[in-house]
Structures are given as structure tokens and as C-alpha cells.
N, CA, C and O atoms as a GROMACS GRO file, in nm:
protein
  456
    1UNK      N    1  -4.488   2.301   4.654
    1UNK     CA    2  -4.523   2.292   4.513
    1UNK      C    3  -4.657   2.221   4.496
    1UNK      O    4  -4.738   2.262   4.413
    2UNK      N    5  -4.680   2.115   4.573
    2UNK     CA    6  -4.809   2.045   4.564
    2UNK      C    7  -4.924   2.139   4.595
    2UNK      O    8  -5.029   2.133   4.532
    3UNK      N    9  -4.902   2.228   4.692
    3UNK     CA   10  -5.004   2.325   4.728
    3UNK      C   11  -5.035   2.416   4.610
    3UNK      O   12  -5.151   2.449   4.586
    4UNK      N   13  -4.935   2.457   4.536
    4UNK     CA   14  -4.954   2.542   4.420
    4UNK      C   15  -5.028   2.468   4.309
    4UNK      O   16  -5.109   2.527   4.238
    5UNK      N   17  -4.998   2.341   4.294
    5UNK     CA   18  -5.065   2.262   4.190
    5UNK      C   19  -5.215   2.250   4.219
    5UNK      O   20  -5.296   2.248   4.127
    6UNK      N   21  -5.249   2.243   4.345
    6UNK     CA   22  -5.390   2.231   4.383
    6UNK      C   23  -5.462   2.365   4.363
    6UNK      O   24  -5.572   2.368   4.308
    7UNK      N   25  -5.402   2.474   4.408
    7UNK     CA   26  -5.466   2.605   4.405
    7UNK      C   27  -5.468   2.667   4.265
    7UNK      O   28  -5.562   2.740   4.231
    8UNK      N   29  -5.369   2.641   4.187
    8UNK     CA   30  -5.351   2.714   4.061
    8UNK      C   31  -5.396   2.633   3.940
    8UNK      O   32  -5.455   2.526   3.954
    9UNK      N   33  -5.366   2.684   3.826
    9UNK     CA   34  -5.414   2.623   3.702
    9UNK      C   35  -5.310   2.534   3.637
    9UNK      O   36  -5.298   2.532   3.514
   10UNK      N   37  -5.235   2.460   3.715
   10UNK     CA   38  -5.138   2.366   3.661
   10UNK      C   39  -5.204   2.230   3.645
   10UNK      O   40  -5.294   2.194   3.722
   11UNK      N   41  -5.162   2.156   3.547
   11UNK     CA   42  -5.224   2.028   3.516
   11UNK      C   43  -5.121   1.917   3.523
   11UNK      O   44  -5.013   1.927   3.464
   12UNK      N   45  -5.154   1.812   3.593
   12UNK     CA   46  -5.067   1.696   3.600
   12UNK      C   47  -5.105   1.603   3.486
   12UNK      O   48  -5.223   1.571   3.468
   13UNK      N   49  -5.006   1.558   3.408
   13UNK     CA   50  -5.034   1.469   3.296
   13UNK      C   51  -4.978   1.330   3.325
   13UNK      O   52  -4.887   1.314   3.407
   14UNK      N   53  -5.032   1.232   3.257
   14UNK     CA   54  -4.991   1.093   3.280
   14UNK      C   55  -4.867   1.058   3.199
   14UNK      O   56  -4.829   1.130   3.106
   15UNK      N   57  -4.805   0.948   3.235
   15UNK     CA   58  -4.690   0.899   3.158
   15UNK      C   59  -4.733   0.859   3.018
   15UNK      O   60  -4.653   0.864   2.924
   16UNK      N   61  -4.858   0.819   3.003
   16UNK     CA   62  -4.912   0.781   2.872
   16UNK      C   63  -4.907   0.899   2.775
   16UNK      O   64  -4.883   0.882   2.655
   17UNK      N   65  -4.929   1.019   2.827
   17UNK     CA   66  -4.922   1.140   2.746
   17UNK      C   67  -4.783   1.152   2.682
   17UNK      O   68  -4.771   1.187   2.564
   18UNK      N   69  -4.680   1.124   2.759
   18UNK     CA   70  -4.544   1.133   2.707
   18UNK      C   71  -4.516   1.022   2.608
   18UNK      O   72  -4.443   1.044   2.510
   19UNK      N   73  -4.571   0.904   2.631
   19UNK     CA   74  -4.554   0.795   2.536
   19UNK      C   75  -4.610   0.832   2.399
   19UNK      O   76  -4.547   0.804   2.297
   20UNK      N   77  -4.726   0.894   2.398
   20UNK     CA   78  -4.786   0.938   2.271
   20UNK      C   79  -4.702   1.048   2.207
   20UNK      O   80  -4.682   1.049   2.086
   21UNK      N   81  -4.654   1.139   2.288
   21UNK     CA   82  -4.570   1.248   2.235
   21UNK      C   83  -4.440   1.193   2.176
   21UNK      O   84  -4.395   1.237   2.071
   22UNK      N   85  -4.382   1.096   2.245
   22UNK     CA   86  -4.258   1.036   2.196
   22UNK      C   87  -4.280   0.961   2.064
   22UNK      O   88  -4.194   0.962   1.977
   23UNK      N   89  -4.396   0.896   2.051
   23UNK     CA   90  -4.428   0.828   1.925
   23UNK      C   91  -4.440   0.929   1.812
   23UNK      O   92  -4.394   0.903   1.701
   24UNK      N   93  -4.501   1.044   1.840
   24UNK     CA   94  -4.511   1.150   1.740
   24UNK      C   95  -4.373   1.200   1.697
   24UNK      O   96  -4.349   1.224   1.579
   25UNK      N   97  -4.283   1.215   1.793
   25UNK     CA   98  -4.147   1.258   1.760
   25UNK      C   99  -4.081   1.154   1.671
   25UNK      O  100  -4.018   1.189   1.571
   26UNK      N  101  -4.095   1.026   1.706
   26UNK     CA  102  -4.036   0.919   1.625
   26UNK      C  103  -4.091   0.920   1.482
   26UNK      O  104  -4.016   0.904   1.386
   27UNK      N  105  -4.222   0.940   1.470
   27UNK     CA  106  -4.283   0.942   1.336
   27UNK      C  107  -4.232   1.060   1.254
   27UNK      O  108  -4.202   1.044   1.135
   28UNK      N  109  -4.220   1.177   1.314
   28UNK     CA  110  -4.171   1.295   1.243
   28UNK      C  111  -4.026   1.275   1.200
   28UNK      O  112  -3.989   1.311   1.088
   29UNK      N  113  -3.945   1.219   1.289
   29UNK     CA  114  -3.805   1.194   1.253
   29UNK      C  115  -3.796   1.095   1.136
   29UNK      O  116  -3.714   1.113   1.046
   30UNK      N  117  -3.880   0.991   1.140
   30UNK     CA  118  -3.878   0.893   1.031
   30UNK      C  119  -3.924   0.956   0.900
   30UNK      O  120  -3.868   0.927   0.794
   31UNK      N  121  -4.024   1.044   0.906
   31UNK     CA  122  -4.069   1.115   0.785
   31UNK      C  123  -3.956   1.200   0.727
   31UNK      O  124  -3.936   1.204   0.606
   32UNK      N  125  -3.882   1.269   0.814
   32UNK     CA  126  -3.769   1.350   0.768
   32UNK      C  127  -3.661   1.262   0.704
   32UNK      O  128  -3.600   1.300   0.605
   33UNK      N  129  -3.640   1.145   0.762
   33UNK     CA  130  -3.541   1.051   0.706
   33UNK      C  131  -3.587   0.999   0.570
   33UNK      O  132  -3.510   0.996   0.475
   34UNK      N  133  -3.714   0.958   0.563
   34UNK     CA  134  -3.768   0.906   0.437
   34UNK      C  135  -3.766   1.011   0.325
   34UNK      O  136  -3.743   0.977   0.209
   35UNK      N  137  -3.790   1.135   0.359
   35UNK     CA  138  -3.794   1.240   0.258
   35UNK      C  139  -3.654   1.286   0.216
   35UNK      O  140  -3.639   1.362   0.120
   36UNK      N  141  -3.552   1.240   0.287
   36UNK     CA  142  -3.415   1.279   0.254
   36UNK      C  143  -3.370   1.408   0.321
   36UNK      O  144  -3.259   1.455   0.296
   37UNK      N  145  -3.454   1.464   0.406
   37UNK     CA  146  -3.416   1.586   0.478
   37UNK      C  147  -3.314   1.558   0.588
   37UNK      O  148  -3.240   1.648   0.629
   38UNK      N  149  -3.311   1.434   0.634
   38UNK     CA  150  -3.218   1.392   0.739
   38UNK      C  151  -3.147   1.266   0.690
   38UNK      O  152  -3.212   1.171   0.646
   39UNK      N  153  -3.014   1.265   0.698
   39UNK     CA  154  -2.941   1.145   0.656
   39UNK      C  155  -2.940   1.040   0.767
   39UNK      O  156  -2.984   1.068   0.879
   40UNK      N  157  -2.890   0.922   0.737
   40UNK     CA  158  -2.893   0.810   0.832
   40UNK      C  159  -2.814   0.842   0.959
   40UNK      O  160  -2.859   0.810   1.070
   41UNK      N  161  -2.700   0.903   0.944
   41UNK     CA  162  -2.616   0.935   1.061
   41UNK      C  163  -2.690   1.030   1.156
   41UNK      O  164  -2.690   1.008   1.278
   42UNK      N  165  -2.751   1.134   1.102
   42UNK     CA  166  -2.825   1.229   1.185
   42UNK      C  167  -2.951   1.164   1.243
   42UNK      O  168  -2.986   1.188   1.358
   43UNK      N  169  -3.019   1.083   1.164
   43UNK     CA  170  -3.137   1.012   1.212
   43UNK      C  171  -3.102   0.923   1.332
   43UNK      O  172  -3.173   0.922   1.432
   44UNK      N  173  -2.991   0.849   1.322
   44UNK     CA  174  -2.946   0.765   1.433
   44UNK      C  175  -2.912   0.848   1.557
   44UNK      O  176  -2.942   0.808   1.670
   45UNK      N  177  -2.849   0.962   1.535
   45UNK     CA  178  -2.813   1.050   1.648
   45UNK      C  179  -2.938   1.105   1.716
   45UNK      O  180  -2.944   1.109   1.839
   46UNK      N  181  -3.036   1.146   1.639
   46UNK     CA  182  -3.155   1.210   1.695
   46UNK      C  183  -3.253   1.110   1.757
   46UNK      O  184  -3.336   1.148   1.839
   47UNK      N  185  -3.244   0.984   1.718
   47UNK     CA  186  -3.335   0.882   1.769
   47UNK      C  187  -3.280   0.825   1.899
   47UNK      O  188  -3.170   0.770   1.902
   48UNK      N  189  -3.356   0.839   2.005
   48UNK     CA  190  -3.315   0.791   2.137
   48UNK      C  191  -3.404   0.672   2.171
   48UNK      O  192  -3.526   0.685   2.182
   49UNK      N  193  -3.343   0.557   2.188
   49UNK     CA  194  -3.420   0.435   2.216
   49UNK      C  195  -3.455   0.421   2.365
   49UNK      O  196  -3.572   0.406   2.400
   50UNK      N  197  -3.354   0.426   2.451
   50UNK     CA  198  -3.376   0.406   2.594
   50UNK      C  199  -3.398   0.542   2.659
   50UNK      O  200  -3.305   0.605   2.709
   51UNK      N  201  -3.521   0.585   2.656
   51UNK     CA  202  -3.551   0.719   2.705
   51UNK      C  203  -3.613   0.713   2.844
   51UNK      O  204  -3.668   0.612   2.887
   52UNK      N  205  -3.604   0.825   2.912
   52UNK     CA  206  -3.666   0.840   3.043
   52UNK      C  207  -3.744   0.970   3.044
   52UNK      O  208  -3.722   1.057   2.960
   53UNK      N  209  -3.835   0.981   3.137
   53UNK     CA  210  -3.906   1.107   3.153
   53UNK      C  211  -3.815   1.207   3.223
   53UNK      O  212  -3.739   1.171   3.314
   54UNK      N  213  -3.823   1.331   3.180
   54UNK     CA  214  -3.747   1.435   3.248
   54UNK      C  215  -3.812   1.466   3.382
   54UNK      O  216  -3.929   1.435   3.404
   55UNK      N  217  -3.737   1.526   3.470
   55UNK     CA  218  -3.792   1.567   3.597
   55UNK      C  219  -3.811   1.718   3.594
   55UNK      O  220  -3.725   1.792   3.546
   56UNK      N  221  -3.923   1.761   3.644
   56UNK     CA  222  -3.952   1.904   3.646
   56UNK      C  223  -3.968   1.950   3.790
   56UNK      O  224  -4.027   1.882   3.874
   57UNK      N  225  -3.915   2.065   3.815
   57UNK     CA  226  -3.940   2.130   3.943
   57UNK      C  227  -3.961   2.277   3.914
   57UNK      O  228  -3.928   2.325   3.806
   58UNK      N  229  -4.015   2.348   4.008
   58UNK     CA  230  -4.047   2.486   3.983
   58UNK      C  231  -3.995   2.580   4.089
   58UNK      O  232  -3.987   2.546   4.207
   59UNK      N  233  -3.960   2.698   4.044
   59UNK     CA  234  -3.921   2.805   4.134
   59UNK      C  235  -4.035   2.906   4.133
   59UNK      O  236  -4.063   2.967   4.029
   60UNK      N  237  -4.101   2.925   4.247
   60UNK     CA  238  -4.215   3.018   4.249
   60UNK      C  239  -4.171   3.161   4.221
   60UNK      O  240  -4.068   3.207   4.269
   61UNK      N  241  -4.251   3.231   4.143
   61UNK     CA  242  -4.228   3.373   4.116
   61UNK      C  243  -4.310   3.450   4.219
   61UNK      O  244  -4.417   3.502   4.188
   62UNK      N  245  -4.258   3.457   4.341
   62UNK     CA  246  -4.335   3.514   4.453
   62UNK      C  247  -4.361   3.662   4.438
   62UNK      O  248  -4.450   3.716   4.504
   63UNK      N  249  -4.287   3.729   4.353
   63UNK     CA  250  -4.311   3.871   4.331
   63UNK      C  251  -4.434   3.897   4.243
   63UNK      O  252  -4.477   4.011   4.230
   64UNK      N  253  -4.490   3.791   4.182
   64UNK     CA  254  -4.603   3.806   4.089
   64UNK      C  255  -4.738   3.806   4.162
   64UNK      O  256  -4.819   3.896   4.141
   65UNK      N  257  -4.762   3.706   4.246
   65UNK     CA  258  -4.892   3.693   4.311
   65UNK      C  259  -4.872   3.616   4.441
   65UNK      O  260  -4.819   3.505   4.441
   66UNK      N  261  -4.915   3.675   4.551
   66UNK     CA  262  -4.893   3.613   4.681
   66UNK      C  263  -4.970   3.482   4.699
   66UNK      O  264  -4.916   3.387   4.756
   67UNK      N  265  -5.094   3.477   4.652
   67UNK     CA  266  -5.179   3.361   4.677
   67UNK      C  267  -5.156   3.247   4.580
   67UNK      O  268  -5.168   3.130   4.617
   68UNK      N  269  -5.123   3.279   4.458
   68UNK     CA  270  -5.105   3.175   4.357
   68UNK      C  271  -4.988   3.214   4.267
   68UNK      O  272  -5.006   3.254   4.152
   69UNK      N  273  -4.870   3.201   4.320
   69UNK     CA  274  -4.749   3.242   4.246
   69UNK      C  275  -4.730   3.154   4.124
   69UNK      O  276  -4.735   3.031   4.133
   70UNK      N  277  -4.707   3.216   4.008
   70UNK     CA  278  -4.672   3.134   3.891
   70UNK      C  279  -4.538   3.066   3.917
   70UNK      O  280  -4.456   3.114   3.995
   71UNK      N  281  -4.518   2.957   3.850
   71UNK     CA  282  -4.394   2.882   3.869
   71UNK      C  283  -4.305   2.896   3.746
   71UNK      O  284  -4.351   2.885   3.633
   72UNK      N  285  -4.178   2.923   3.772
   72UNK     CA  286  -4.078   2.920   3.664
   72UNK      C  287  -4.032   2.775   3.655
   72UNK      O  288  -3.960   2.728   3.743
   73UNK      N  289  -4.072   2.704   3.548
   73UNK     CA  290  -4.038   2.562   3.541
   73UNK      C  291  -3.891   2.538   3.505
   73UNK      O  292  -3.835   2.607   3.420
   74UNK      N  293  -3.832   2.441   3.571
   74UNK     CA  294  -3.696   2.398   3.542
   74UNK      C  295  -3.704   2.248   3.514
   74UNK      O  296  -3.758   2.172   3.594
   75UNK      N  297  -3.649   2.207   3.400
   75UNK     CA  298  -3.659   2.066   3.360
   75UNK      C  299  -3.519   2.006   3.353
   75UNK      O  300  -3.430   2.059   3.288
   76UNK      N  301  -3.503   1.894   3.420
   76UNK     CA  302  -3.382   1.815   3.411
   76UNK      C  303  -3.408   1.707   3.307
   76UNK      O  304  -3.501   1.628   3.324
   77UNK      N  305  -3.329   1.703   3.201
   77UNK     CA  306  -3.363   1.616   3.089
   77UNK      C  307  -3.245   1.538   3.030
   77UNK      O  308  -3.237   1.526   2.908
   78UNK      N  309  -3.156   1.485   3.110
   78UNK     CA  310  -3.038   1.422   3.050
   78UNK      C  311  -3.064   1.298   2.965
   78UNK      O  312  -2.985   1.269   2.875
   79UNK      N  313  -3.171   1.224   2.989
   79UNK     CA  314  -3.196   1.102   2.912
   79UNK      C  315  -3.334   1.103   2.846
   79UNK      O  316  -3.393   0.997   2.824
   80UNK      N  317  -3.384   1.222   2.816
   80UNK     CA  318  -3.516   1.230   2.756
   80UNK      C  319  -3.507   1.220   2.605
   80UNK      O  320  -3.399   1.224   2.546
   81UNK      N  321  -3.621   1.205   2.544
   81UNK     CA  322  -3.631   1.188   2.399
   81UNK      C  323  -3.581   1.309   2.323
   81UNK      O  324  -3.526   1.296   2.213
   82UNK      N  325  -3.599   1.427   2.378
   82UNK     CA  326  -3.567   1.550   2.304
   82UNK      C  327  -3.428   1.606   2.332
   82UNK      O  328  -3.391   1.708   2.275
   83UNK      N  329  -3.350   1.541   2.417
   83UNK     CA  330  -3.218   1.597   2.452
   83UNK      C  331  -3.126   1.606   2.329
   83UNK      O  332  -3.055   1.705   2.313
   84UNK      N  333  -3.126   1.504   2.244
   84UNK     CA  334  -3.040   1.510   2.126
   84UNK      C  335  -3.092   1.609   2.023
   84UNK      O  336  -3.014   1.676   1.955
   85UNK      N  337  -3.224   1.618   2.011
   85UNK     CA  338  -3.282   1.714   1.917
   85UNK      C  339  -3.248   1.857   1.960
   85UNK      O  340  -3.209   1.940   1.878
   86UNK      N  341  -3.263   1.885   2.089
   86UNK     CA  342  -3.236   2.021   2.136
   86UNK      C  343  -3.087   2.055   2.126
   86UNK      O  344  -3.054   2.170   2.095
   87UNK      N  345  -2.999   1.960   2.151
   87UNK     CA  346  -2.855   1.990   2.138
   87UNK      C  347  -2.817   2.013   1.992
   87UNK      O  348  -2.732   2.097   1.963
   88UNK      N  349  -2.879   1.939   1.901
   88UNK     CA  350  -2.855   1.958   1.758
   88UNK      C  351  -2.904   2.096   1.713
   88UNK      O  352  -2.831   2.168   1.644
   89UNK      N  353  -3.024   2.133   1.753
   89UNK     CA  354  -3.078   2.265   1.718
   89UNK      C  355  -2.998   2.378   1.782
   89UNK      O  356  -2.977   2.482   1.720
   90UNK      N  357  -2.952   2.356   1.904
   90UNK     CA  358  -2.870   2.457   1.971
   90UNK      C  359  -2.742   2.483   1.894
   90UNK      O  360  -2.699   2.598   1.880
   91UNK      N  361  -2.681   2.377   1.844
   91UNK     CA  362  -2.558   2.391   1.765
   91UNK      C  363  -2.582   2.474   1.638
   91UNK      O  364  -2.501   2.559   1.602
   92UNK      N  365  -2.692   2.448   1.571
   92UNK     CA  366  -2.725   2.521   1.448
   92UNK      C  367  -2.762   2.667   1.478
   92UNK      O  368  -2.711   2.759   1.416
   93UNK      N  369  -2.851   2.684   1.574
   93UNK     CA  370  -2.904   2.818   1.603
   93UNK      C  371  -2.800   2.910   1.668
   93UNK      O  372  -2.804   3.031   1.648
   94UNK      N  373  -2.708   2.853   1.745
   94UNK     CA  374  -2.604   2.934   1.808
   94UNK      C  375  -2.524   3.012   1.705
   94UNK      O  376  -2.496   3.130   1.725
   95UNK      N  377  -2.488   2.947   1.596
   95UNK     CA  378  -2.410   3.015   1.492
   95UNK      C  379  -2.490   3.128   1.428
   95UNK      O  380  -2.435   3.233   1.398
   96UNK      N  381  -2.619   3.106   1.408
   96UNK     CA  382  -2.704   3.210   1.351
   96UNK      C  383  -2.721   3.329   1.445
   96UNK      O  384  -2.710   3.444   1.404
   97UNK      N  385  -2.748   3.299   1.571
   97UNK     CA  386  -2.772   3.404   1.669
   97UNK      C  387  -2.646   3.487   1.693
   97UNK      O  388  -2.652   3.609   1.701
   98UNK      N  389  -2.532   3.420   1.702
   98UNK     CA  390  -2.407   3.491   1.731
   98UNK      C  391  -2.364   3.583   1.618
   98UNK      O  392  -2.284   3.674   1.639
   99UNK      N  393  -2.416   3.560   1.498
   99UNK     CA  394  -2.377   3.645   1.386
   99UNK      C  395  -2.463   3.771   1.373
   99UNK      O  396  -2.440   3.852   1.284
  100UNK      N  397  -2.562   3.787   1.461
  100UNK     CA  398  -2.645   3.908   1.454
  100UNK      C  399  -2.578   4.020   1.533
  100UNK      O  400  -2.498   3.995   1.623
  101UNK      N  401  -2.612   4.143   1.498
  101UNK     CA  402  -2.550   4.256   1.566
  101UNK      C  403  -2.607   4.276   1.707
  101UNK      O  404  -2.550   4.351   1.786
  102UNK      N  405  -2.717   4.210   1.740
  102UNK     CA  406  -2.781   4.228   1.870
  102UNK      C  407  -2.747   4.116   1.969
  102UNK      O  408  -2.809   4.107   2.076
  103UNK      N  409  -2.653   4.032   1.936
  103UNK     CA  410  -2.616   3.918   2.022
  103UNK      C  411  -2.533   3.966   2.141
  103UNK      O  412  -2.436   4.040   2.125
  104UNK      N  413  -2.572   3.922   2.261
  104UNK     CA  414  -2.495   3.947   2.382
  104UNK      C  415  -2.449   3.813   2.437
  104UNK      O  416  -2.531   3.726   2.466
  105UNK      N  417  -2.321   3.797   2.451
  105UNK     CA  418  -2.265   3.670   2.497
  105UNK      C  419  -2.298   3.643   2.643
  105UNK      O  420  -2.337   3.532   2.679
  106UNK      N  421  -2.282   3.744   2.726
  106UNK     CA  422  -2.305   3.730   2.869
  106UNK      C  423  -2.320   3.867   2.933
  106UNK      O  424  -2.325   3.968   2.863
  107UNK      N  425  -2.328   3.872   3.064
  107UNK     CA  426  -2.345   4.000   3.136
  107UNK      C  427  -2.228   4.093   3.113
  107UNK      O  428  -2.248   4.213   3.095
  108UNK      N  429  -2.107   4.040   3.112
  108UNK     CA  430  -1.989   4.124   3.088
  108UNK      C  431  -1.997   4.191   2.952
  108UNK      O  432  -1.962   4.308   2.938
  109UNK      N  433  -2.041   4.119   2.854
  109UNK     CA  434  -2.058   4.174   2.719
  109UNK      C  435  -2.160   4.289   2.721
  109UNK      O  436  -2.141   4.391   2.655
  110UNK      N  437  -2.266   4.271   2.798
  110UNK     CA  438  -2.369   4.375   2.809
  110UNK      C  439  -2.311   4.501   2.874
  110UNK      O  440  -2.334   4.611   2.824
  111UNK      N  441  -2.237   4.484   2.984
  111UNK     CA  442  -2.185   4.599   3.055
  111UNK      C  443  -2.071   4.669   2.980
  111UNK      O  444  -2.044   4.786   3.004
  112UNK      N  445  -2.008   4.598   2.892
  112UNK     CA  446  -1.900   4.660   2.814
  112UNK      C  447  -1.954   4.758   2.709
  112UNK      O  448  -1.879   4.838   2.654
  113UNK      N  449  -2.084   4.750   2.682
  113UNK     CA  450  -2.146   4.839   2.582
  113UNK      C  451  -2.163   4.982   2.636
  113UNK      O  452  -2.170   5.077   2.558
  114UNK      N  453  -2.171   4.996   2.767
  114UNK     CA  454  -2.199   5.130   2.822
  114UNK      C  455  -2.075   5.214   2.841
  114UNK      O  456  -2.085   5.328   2.886
   0.00000   0.00000   0.00000
């Protein structure tokens, strides 16, 4: 992976970058709370105090380019700032997506259509 980072157009960012991003998330959440768009209970749930950086690793897409394979990023994020936000959005969006006529639950659902 280090070899790919050197050869390709991937950029390594500092921990400071994430600190700034996390501050922006905190400010946006507070704005939503102040405006009444988010109640106190949801604000407390979405606000993560003791956060950690997620770990990222990549699976090379070797079928794309032999010399500089793009990477399919995989992020492990159990204690990151956005884990509660993403789980909250997943809960909301799942209900919307499942109610569409084009929703496929899994591979078995897909194969049952034929």
C-alpha cells in the first residue's frame, strides 16, 4: 500500500486536518440544536466527546491498472466522530429506500426476480 501511495495520486493528511473537520461537525451540530432542528436528546446522541481517528486500509483494484491500481478504501470507524451521525442517517434513509419499487434487499432478492 505504501508503494501505491508513493506512485499514485493519493494524499496523506495530518491529524490536524481531522481536528479541524471534527470542529466543523461540532459547530454544525450546535447550529442545528440552536435552530431547533435537533432536540437535546438527539444532539447528545450525535455529539461524540471521546473520539478517535478511524483506520483506513485499501483493497487494490488490480483489474483497473497494473502499474497504479486504484484502491477501494475500507474504513474502520467504531469510535470516530461520524459513527453516530451515520447510524442515525442510516436508520432514516433505510425506511425511505426500502419503500421504493427498485429496492433489492440482497442477492437472493435479486435472483428471485428472474
